[in-house]
C-alpha angles and dihedrals in degrees: 000000000000110000121226114232129184111209129187119201120191128214087029092178094062127098089239093055094047089050090054093047091051090052092050089052097050097064130079101197092090135032099231129198111191126207113194121210125197140148089235124077118264097256093049097067133052095219095071089066089068095051131086091221137007137210130187114223133187119262113279088240086071088066103178093047092043094051094046090050094049092045090051093049094049089051097043095047095037090236116202096185129027114195113191118199110184123079092228090052091054091059095047096044093046090055091050097041095120091060093066123093108260088233089066113079107217105205097213132118120238114291092248089057093049092048092053095046095045090053108067093196090054090048091054090049089052090052092049094045092051100042095251110151111245141156127274106266133177134185116231112217118203113278095014115141098243098199091058092045092054092050091049093051095041096241120151135190134305098059137168119232114204137161115261091232101026128128142190094034092289120155092006114145136182113233108203099169143357092277089061091062087089085079089073087079087071093055123080113221092351132209124200116213131184109256110249127234122227133020127333118240135189121200114207109209138175124201140188123218114318095021095291102170115230101163137017125175118177115204130181114231102225097173132014133194118188089343093306122118110244097167124029147142134213116238134188112236115158093186091054090049091050090055090047088054091053091049093048093050094043093051094038092229117194118201122343133003138156119217119204125211144149126236126201113174103310095338117102123185121190120215114166145011120207109191096209141066114295131231088240091062095114089069092054091048092048088053088061103264112111102186095176086059087054087053090054090052091049091052092046092051092244125135107279093209127203124276106182096140121077143159127259105248134167119214127204116179133210137183123264126185133226120200131201121195107212126182 
């Protein structure tokens, strides 16, 4: 018998959320009703057109109002599975986990996991402490002579400047020479990281309690726009998957995550962990691994199953419009 499931997806206007909603729609194991949540009104985002119902919520920065709104929606709509999308939402929801009805599966890793992943400096420390290959990275405190700091830490140009708690590729700058260090003024709480050689990869994973890996799909990011993969290809790489397993277990990830790394020949360097569904999720689903379906099974108390085999697929994206006729 097909089980009825009510699912709420936050940030419904984002590419990530629409990717999740598409994956929930392309399975037949569950009869899914989707409630989209967003701070924008329904007719100002495309994602609401793919939902069965829609609710406007306060910005997550207004934490008390945001939490009360989400709690009320999960109660009113009898939500079985809540899938948060934004990094800031993960932190807030993880801290308020005990306020949710136990019948609602909150698809969020433990708060300690979220705190580590949302802090890029803490993530690099985790990699170093656990023997995960990474790139030389240094925090740049206000007023610190950067040239001397780079020499002390052994970093050389070109470098990447990024915010310690940034996301979505925002405020990331390439530093080619000392004159480019002026770009650090545009970055809040900056990190400087050695620029990697080779191609950028993202590994979509899904885990059960304690970071037990149930799926891992590496994909090369062939073309990016605003930090989102617009052209990519799945690739089989057992060594990369083994490292992803170590990361998942070490961080005790629950549910989805995407792990970012760079590969040059046989050398792989890991840079970030995002404990949520990725915008490149459609490629993973097309390769035969529907991780949002695994989330439905987790919420329903069914065996999640393992999905470690997948197809080699290339994805090329295009724009598609949604129209609302308002009177």
